[in-house]
C-alpha positions as CSV (number, residue, x, y, z in Angstrom):
1,M,7.3,-10.3,-6.0
2,Q,11.6,-9.6,-5.6
3,I,12.5,-6.8,-4.1
4,K,16.3,-4.7,-3.7
5,V,17.3,-2.5,-2.1
6,L,17.9,0.6,-4.2
7,N,19.9,2.9,-1.3
8,R,20.0,2.9,2.7
9,T,20.4,5.6,5.4
10,H,19.1,6.5,8.5
11,N,16.3,8.6,7.4
12,E,15.8,7.9,4.2
13,L,15.1,3.9,1.8
14,K,15.1,3.8,-1.8
15,F,14.2,0.1,-3.5
16,E,11.8,-1.6,-6.7
17,I,10.0,-4.5,-6.5
18,E,9.7,-5.9,-9.0
19,G,6.3,-7.0,-10.6
20,E,4.4,-3.8,-9.4
21,T,4.1,-0.9,-10.5
22,H,1.6,1.6,-10.1
23,T,-1.1,0.0,-8.7
24,L,0.0,-1.0,-5.2
25,C,2.5,1.6,-5.1
26,N,-0.1,4.1,-5.2
27,L,-1.5,3.1,-2.5
28,L,1.6,2.8,-0.3
29,E,2.4,5.8,-0.5
30,K,-0.9,7.5,0.0
31,V,-1.0,5.1,3.4
32,L,2.9,6.2,3.7
33,L,1.5,9.9,3.5
34,E,-0.4,9.7,6.2
35,D,1.9,8.7,8.7
36,E,2.7,12.7,10.5
37,T,6.9,10.7,10.8
38,V,7.1,11.2,7.0
39,D,8.6,13.4,5.9
40,M,8.3,12.0,1.9
41,A,7.4,9.5,-0.3
42,A,7.1,9.1,-3.7
43,Y,7.3,6.0,-6.1
44,N,8.1,6.3,-9.6
45,V,7.6,2.8,-12.8
46,P,10.7,4.2,-14.7
47,H,9.4,2.2,-18.0
48,P,6.1,1.3,-18.9
49,L,6.9,-2.3,-20.3
50,T,8.3,-3.2,-17.6
51,P,6.9,-4.1,-14.4
52,N,9.0,-2.6,-11.9
53,A,8.2,-0.2,-9.9
54,V,11.5,2.1,-7.1
55,I,10.0,3.2,-3.8
56,Y,11.9,6.7,-1.6
57,I,10.6,7.5,1.8
58,R,12.4,9.7,3.5
59,T,11.4,10.0,7.1
60,K,11.6,12.8,10.3
61,G,14.0,11.9,13.3
62,R,15.0,9.6,14.5
63,R,12.2,7.3,12.9
64,R,13.3,4.3,10.3
65,P,11.8,3.7,7.1
66,E,11.7,0.4,7.5
67,T,9.2,0.7,10.5
68,A,7.3,3.8,8.5
69,L,6.4,0.9,5.5
70,R,5.7,-1.9,8.2
71,E,3.6,-0.1,9.8
72,A,1.3,1.2,6.2
73,A,1.6,-2.4,5.6
74,K,-0.3,-3.2,7.9
75,K,-2.7,-0.2,8.6
76,I,-3.5,-2.2,4.5
77,L,-3.7,-5.1,5.6
78,A,-6.5,-3.7,8.0
79,K,-8.1,-2.2,5.7
80,E,-8.5,-5.3,3.2
81,K,-9.9,-6.7,6.2
82,E,-12.3,-4.5,7.2
83,L,-13.5,-4.1,2.5
84,E,-14.2,-7.8,2.5
85,T,-15.8,-7.6,6.0
86,A,-18.0,-5.2,4.5
87,F,-18.8,-7.1,1.3
88,S,-19.3,-10.0,2.7
89,K,-21.8,-8.8,4.2
90,G,-24.0,-6.4,1.6
91,L,-24.0,-8.9,-0.3
92,G,-25.0,-11.4,2.1
93,N,-28.0,-8.4,2.4
94,W,-28.5,-8.4,-1.5
95,K,-29.4,-11.7,-1.7
96,K,-31.2,-12.6,1.7
97,G,-33.6,-9.1,-0.4
98,K,-33.2,-11.1,-3.9
99,K,-34.9,-14.5,-1.8
100,A,-37.3,-11.7,-0.5
101,N,-39.2,-10.1,-3.0
102,P,-38.5,-12.5,-6.6
103,P,-39.5,-10.7,-10.2
């Protein structure tokens, strides 16, 4: 994954992510917008045949957009671990149920 910073000010960050489209960017936008210190978060995929997304973040006050981005990434990783744990538990319970009740 390559990231290219397109514009940066004290409370704004605009960057391009090579090889990413809606899947990661939509999730990142959603998590960023849950942050009360984020004024605006959006992304755009300029061309459907080029998998490069442009992400824009604007924060309130003195909060740096890089900080908001790092925290959003940490929240996404924590949710992924939570999902993995729940899935493993659910799969284990399903397997136990299948063994206990043969067809």
